[in-house]
Each structure stands twice: as structure tokens, then as C-alpha cells.
C-alpha positions in Angstrom: 1.0 262.3 274.6 -0.5 264.2 271.7 2.8 266.2 271.5 4.7 263.0 271.2 2.5 261.8 268.4 2.9 265.0 266.5 6.7 264.9 267.1 7.0 261.6 265.4 10.2 259.6 265.8 12.4 259.3 267.6 10.2 258.7 270.6 11.5 258.5 274.1 12.2 255.1 275.6 9.8 255.8 278.5 7.5 258.4 279.8 6.5 258.8 283.4 3.1 260.4 283.9 2.5 261.6 287.5 -0.9 262.6 288.9 -3.0 262.2 292.1 -5.8 259.6 292.2 -7.9 262.3 293.8 -10.0 259.7 295.6 -11.0 257.9 292.3 -8.7 254.9 293.1 -5.7 253.7 291.2 -7.4 251.7 288.5 -10.0 254.3 287.5 -7.5 257.1 287.5 -5.1 254.9 285.4 -7.9 254.3 282.8 -8.4 258.1 282.6 -4.8 258.8 281.9 -3.7 255.9 279.7 -4.5 255.8 276.0 -4.2 252.6 274.0 -2.4 254.3 271.1 0.3 256.0 273.2 3.4 256.2 271.0 5.8 255.1 273.8 5.8 253.0 276.9 4.2 254.8 279.9 4.7 254.3 283.6 2.0 255.8 285.8 2.9 257.4 289.1 -0.5 257.7 290.6 -0.5 258.7 294.2 -3.5 257.5 296.1 -5.1 259.7 297.2 -2.5 262.7 297.1 1.2 263.2 296.6 1.7 264.9 300.0 0.9 261.6 301.7 3.9 259.9 300.0 6.1 262.7 301.4 5.0 262.0 305.0 5.4 258.2 304.9 9.1 258.1 305.7 9.7 259.8 309.0 13.5 259.2 308.7 13.6 261.0 305.4 11.6 263.8 306.8 14.0 264.0 309.7 17.0 264.1 307.4 15.6 267.2 305.7 14.1 269.0 308.7 15.9 267.7 311.7 12.7 266.3 313.2 10.6 263.3 312.1 6.9 263.1 311.4 4.2 260.6 311.9 3.0 258.6 308.9 -0.6 259.5 308.1 -3.4 257.1 307.7 -5.1 256.7 304.3 -8.3 258.6 304.0 -9.8 260.4 301.0 -10.3 263.9 302.1 -9.4 266.7 299.7 -6.7 269.0 301.2 -6.1 266.7 304.2 -2.6 265.7 303.3 -1.6 269.2 302.2 -2.6 270.4 305.6 -0.7 267.5 307.3 2.4 268.2 305.3 2.2 271.9 306.2 1.7 271.2 309.9 4.5 268.6 310.0 6.9 271.1 308.4 5.8 274.0 310.6 6.4 271.7 313.7 10.1 271.7 312.8 10.2 275.5 312.8 10.3 275.8 309.1 7.9 277.9 307.1 6.6 276.2 304.0 6.3 279.0 301.5 4.7 276.8 298.8 2.7 274.4 301.0 5.7 272.1 301.6 5.8 270.7 298.1 9.0 272.7 297.5 10.8 270.2 299.8 9.6 267.1 297.8 12.9 266.5 296.0 14.9 266.7 299.3 12.5 264.3 301.1 12.5 261.8 298.2 16.3 261.9 298.0 16.5 260.6 301.6 13.5 258.2 301.2 13.9 254.4 301.6 11.7 253.5 298.7 11.5 249.8 299.5 10.3 250.5 303.0 7.9 253.2 302.0 6.6 251.2 299.1 5.8 248.4 301.5 3.5 250.8 303.4 1.7 252.3 300.4 0.1 250.3 297.6 0.2 253.2 295.1 3.9 253.9 295.7 4.6 250.1 295.5 2.8 249.9 292.2 4.8 252.8 290.8 8.2 251.6 292.0 7.6 248.1 290.8 6.5 249.2 287.3 9.4 251.6 287.0 11.9 249.0 288.0 10.4 246.5 285.6 10.5 249.1 282.8 14.2 250.0 283.5 15.0 246.3 283.6 13.3 245.9 280.2 15.3 248.8 278.8 18.5 247.1 279.9 17.6 243.7 278.2 
């Protein structure tokens, strides 16, 4: 955000800041990221606790990418747990994740049913709702 301040105008209409909650919780992590004098509207994409969990929540999207679905993980705060779950789920399909599986994120998200998955995860629901509201506000 400091770069945007130095840049001056014109500012972008919207900035999306993505980060993991890293077991701090949505609100505490949001307070760490957000600054009151940000020069442009910000939407926070804070995964709670880690982004790899979001990628495992839609078994149908996972199946569309890998040919085999996966089980949605529970929600626990354990550093590295979801990275390992993602790697194991991808390996179970016969694919070798060269970068820990995150290299397939765009493909999985492209097939994801955001409404269904947002209903299963509070942090994704918060992001999707805030993003839709921001887009609606830009259209008005």
C-alpha cells in the first residue's frame, strides 16, 4: 500500500490483499493487514487457517482437475497440515505435485462452485461476499 501512496493518482478502483490467517483468526489478521489511511478500497482474502484448505473444499472441482475427488478437510490450526493434505490428495490421483500442489490452484478455482464452498467455510464466505459487494459498488 505504501507503493500506491507514493504513486499518487490515479489509484486503482480496488485492491485485493491475500494472506493466510496463520491461526490468528480472521479479525486479528485483518487488523494486522488493514491500514486506516489506505489510498484505495481494499478487499481482504484471508484464508483461515491456510489457502491449501480452500483448495480441498470442493471435491468436484478437484476431480475436474485430477480425475479423482478428494475429501474436504476439517478445520484445525496446525501449521503445515493442509499443505500435507493437499500434497497427499494430489499424489493419490497419480500426479506428482512439483511445487507442493499450489501450482494447481488456478485450475481448481476455475472449476470451483464458490457459492457451495463459501457455504462451508467462513473465511471464503467473507471474502466472496466482500468482493461481490465491492464489484456491485463499482457498478453503481
